[in-house]
C-alpha positions in Angstrom: -11.7 110.1 -5.1 -10.4 106.6 -5.0 -9.9 105.4 -1.5 -6.7 102.8 -0.6 -7.9 101.5 3.4 -5.1 99.5 5.0 -6.3 99.0 8.6 -3.9 97.3 11.2 -6.1 95.5 13.4 -3.2 94.6 15.9 -3.1 99.0 16.4 -4.3 100.8 19.4 -8.0 100.6 19.1 -8.6 98.5 16.3 -7.9 95.2 18.3 -10.7 95.2 20.3 -13.1 97.0 17.1 -15.7 94.8 15.5 -13.6 95.8 12.4 -15.9 93.8 9.7 -18.8 96.5 11.2 -16.5 99.4 11.0 -15.3 98.2 7.6 -19.0 98.3 6.7 -19.8 102.0 7.9 -16.5 102.9 5.8 -17.2 101.9 2.8 -21.0 103.0 3.1 -19.9 106.7 4.4 -17.8 106.7 1.5 -19.2 105.7 -1.6 -22.3 107.6 0.0 -20.5 110.6 -0.5 -19.1 109.7 -4.2 -15.9 107.9 -3.4 -14.5 104.5 -3.5 -12.7 102.0 -1.4 -10.9 99.4 -1.0 -10.2 98.0 2.4 -7.1 95.8 3.4 -7.3 94.6 7.4 -3.7 92.8 8.3 -1.4 92.1 11.4 0.8 94.5 12.2 3.3 92.3 11.1 2.1 92.7 7.6 1.6 96.5 7.9 4.7 97.9 6.3 4.4 95.5 3.2 0.4 96.3 3.1 1.2 100.0 2.6 3.9 99.5 0.0 1.1 97.8 -1.8 -1.6 100.4 -1.2 1.1 103.4 -2.5 1.8 102.0 -5.3 -1.4 101.2 -7.2 -2.2 103.6 -9.8 -5.5 105.4 -10.2 -5.3 106.2 -6.2 -5.9 109.5 -4.9 -5.6 108.7 -1.2 -4.0 105.9 1.1 -5.9 105.6 4.6 -4.0 104.3 7.4 -5.5 103.2 10.4 -3.3 102.6 13.3 -1.2 103.6 16.0 1.3 105.9 15.6 4.2 103.5 14.1 1.6 102.7 11.3 0.5 106.4 10.3 4.7 107.5 10.3 5.3 104.4 8.4 2.4 105.8 5.7 3.7 109.3 6.1 7.1 108.5 4.8 6.0 106.3 1.9 3.7 109.1 0.8 6.2 112.1 1.1 6.7 114.0 -2.0 4.2 111.8 -3.6 0.9 113.3 -5.4 -1.2 110.5 -3.3 -2.6 112.1 -0.1 -2.8 110.4 3.4 -6.1 110.0 5.5 -5.6 109.2 9.5 -7.7 106.8 11.3 -6.5 107.7 14.4 -6.2 104.5 16.7 -2.9 105.2 18.9 -2.6 105.9 22.7 -2.5 110.0 21.7 -2.9 109.9 18.4 -0.7 113.4 18.5 0.1 114.0 14.5 -4.2 113.4 13.4 -4.6 115.9 16.5 -2.4 118.7 14.6 -4.2 118.5 11.4 -7.5 118.7 13.8 -8.9 114.9 12.5 -11.8 113.5 14.9 -9.9 111.1 17.3 -13.0 108.5 17.4 -12.7 106.4 14.7 -16.3 106.8 13.6 -16.3 110.7 13.5 -12.4 110.3 11.7 -14.2 108.3 8.8 -17.3 110.9 8.7 -14.8 113.5 7.8 -13.5 111.8 5.4 -16.5 112.1 3.3 -16.0 115.8 2.9 -12.2 115.9 3.3 -10.0 118.3 1.5 -6.3 117.6 0.9 -3.7 120.1 2.2 0.0 120.3 2.2 1.7 119.9 5.5 5.5 119.5 6.6 7.5 116.4 7.1 11.0 116.1 8.6 13.9 113.6 8.3 16.9 112.6 10.6 19.7 111.1 8.6 17.3 110.8 5.7 14.7 108.7 7.4 11.2 110.9 7.8 9.0 111.2 10.8 6.1 113.5 11.4 6.3 113.8 15.1 9.6 113.9 17.1 13.0 112.6 17.0 14.4 112.7 20.7 16.9 111.5 22.8 17.7 110.8 26.5 14.7 111.5 28.6 12.2 110.1 26.1 13.9 107.6 24.9 14.6 105.7 28.1 11.1 106.4 29.2 9.5 104.1 25.8 12.5 101.7 26.6 11.9 100.7 30.2 8.0 101.0 28.7 8.8 98.2 25.8 10.1 95.8 28.9 6.8 96.3 30.3 3.1 94.1 29.8 0.2 95.9 28.9 -2.7 94.3 26.7 -4.8 98.1 26.3 -4.7 101.4 25.5 -5.5 102.2 29.3 -2.9 99.7 30.0 0.1 101.6 27.7 -0.9 104.9 30.0 -0.2 103.3 33.2 3.3 101.9 31.7 4.2 105.5 30.5 3.5 106.7 34.0 5.9 104.0 36.0 8.3 104.2 33.3 8.3 108.1 33.2 8.8 107.7 37.4 11.4 105.6 36.7 13.4 107.5 34.1 13.1 110.4 36.4 14.5 108.5 39.7 17.9 107.5 37.2 17.5 110.2 34.6 20.0 109.9 31.9 22.4 112.6 30.8 24.2 113.0 27.6 26.5 115.4 26.5 26.0 116.8 22.8 26.9 119.5 20.5 24.0 121.2 18.8 24.6 123.1 15.5 21.7 125.3 14.7 22.8 127.9 11.6 25.9 129.3 13.0 25.5 128.9 16.5 27.0 125.8 18.1 25.7 124.3 21.6 27.6 122.1 23.8 25.2 120.7 26.6 24.7 117.7 28.7 21.3 117.4 28.9 18.7 115.1 29.8 16.6 115.2 26.6 16.9 116.5 23.4 13.5 116.5 21.7 13.5 118.0 17.9 9.8 118.1 16.3 8.2 118.5 13.0 6.9 122.4 13.2 6.7 123.9 17.2 4.4 122.7 19.5 1.1 124.8 20.6 0.8 125.7 23.9 -2.1 124.8 26.4 -2.5 121.2 25.4 -0.7 117.5 24.3 2.4 117.7 22.9 1.5 118.7 19.1 1.9 120.6 16.1 -0.9 123.9 15.9 0.5 124.8 12.8 1.9 121.4 10.6 2.9 123.9 7.4 4.9 126.1 9.8 8.1 125.0 7.6 10.7 124.8 11.1 11.8 122.0 13.2 11.1 123.0 17.1 14.2 122.0 19.0 13.3 121.5 22.7 16.7 120.7 25.3 15.8 120.0 28.7 18.9 121.1 31.0 16.6 119.3 34.3 19.0 117.1 36.9 17.4 117.2 40.2 14.2 115.1 40.8 11.8 118.1 41.7 12.7 119.8 37.8 12.6 116.9 36.0 8.7 116.0 37.6 8.4 119.6 36.7 9.7 119.0 33.5 7.2 116.3 33.0 4.1 118.2 34.5 4.9 120.8 31.8 5.2 118.8 28.8 1.8 117.1 29.5 -0.1 120.5 30.4 1.9 121.6 26.8 3.5 124.9 28.8 7.2 124.4 27.3 6.9 128.2 27.5 6.9 128.5 31.3 9.3 125.9 32.0 12.6 127.4 33.8 14.3 123.7 32.3 14.1 123.3 28.7 15.5 125.9 26.1 13.5 126.3 22.7 14.9 127.0 19.4 13.9 126.7 16.3 15.5 126.2 12.9 15.0 124.8 9.2 17.7 122.3 10.1 20.4 121.0 12.5 23.1 118.8 13.4 23.2 116.6 16.7 26.3 115.4 17.7 26.8 112.8 21.0 30.1 112.9 22.6 29.7 109.3 24.0 29.3 106.1 22.7 26.7 105.5 20.8 25.6 102.5 21.1 24.8 103.2 24.4 21.4 104.8 23.9 18.5 104.9 21.4 16.2 107.0 19.9 13.2 107.6 19.5 11.1 108.3 16.1 7.1 109.1 16.3 7.1 106.2 19.4 9.3 103.6 17.9 12.6 103.4 19.5 15.6 103.6 16.7 19.5 103.2 16.6 21.1 106.3 17.5 24.0 108.1 15.0 26.9 109.4 16.7 25.5 112.5 14.6 22.3 113.2 13.0 21.5 115.5 10.2 17.8 116.8 11.1 15.6 118.7 8.5 12.1 119.9 8.2 10.5 119.3 4.4 7.8 122.1 3.3 4.9 120.8 1.6 6.2 117.2 1.9 3.1 115.1 2.5 -0.7 116.0 1.1 -3.1 114.9 3.9 -7.1 114.6 3.7 -8.2 116.8 6.3 -11.9 117.3 7.6 -12.9 120.3 5.1 -13.4 123.3 8.3 -9.7 122.7 8.8 -8.5 122.9 4.4 -11.0 126.4 5.0 -8.8 127.8 8.4 -5.6 127.2 6.4 -6.6 128.7 3.5 -8.0 132.1 5.4 
């Protein structure tokens, strides 16, 4: 296969990696397996343009994107409904989409898995036509991200500490959104502290990512917790992957949903794949089965085929 790699030198663990040495190992590993690869290392501000250029190149079988969740989400959006596959080099804090695909979480282990990797089809989702691979959320998560963005951190550990501080500040002063969710024929009117819509249902017993990235459904999570103790429990259950054990989270699934906010939407923001975005008064969310081709470790591809 012919690879075009785009690495975000400002993304997560790549910031502190010897990129020259890593790129040499990347080339050697793939070429030894009979592949060819071109590598482009760019600054974070140039990542979208570099990925767009890679996607448009002729004769490329796989675009290898290296960076955090924002980089991977951008790459996936550009490759949606294309023949070219995405390979994920996980360099972010959580790498949740990569975890759901079974991609090893260290850089060198991930690149080795590309050598004999296989291409499978997985789902994507969209909110008002904008694609995402992991989650669209409002309320608790969006406020936490917004607070964290105002904090300074220079490392993965620093970001995790900032996230913990932002989470506690959110718990002490939680948002409350009156919203209507239309799911199939059902209409749910709620005053929720948080709503998350995910690309497939989260698995149980681990960090929040999908066990089946080709399940063909949206996961819809509504937090009705209001008291401080309830909110602490919700965050704790989320971290442990114990969604179904939570008395304060309603879970639904559907192929599409419509979210309507009964407030001035300019007061609030949404989060898509970890990035703050404008929240529209109404948001149409849909699953797109098999819309993304991804390169995964051969053992994962065999398990999917079984």
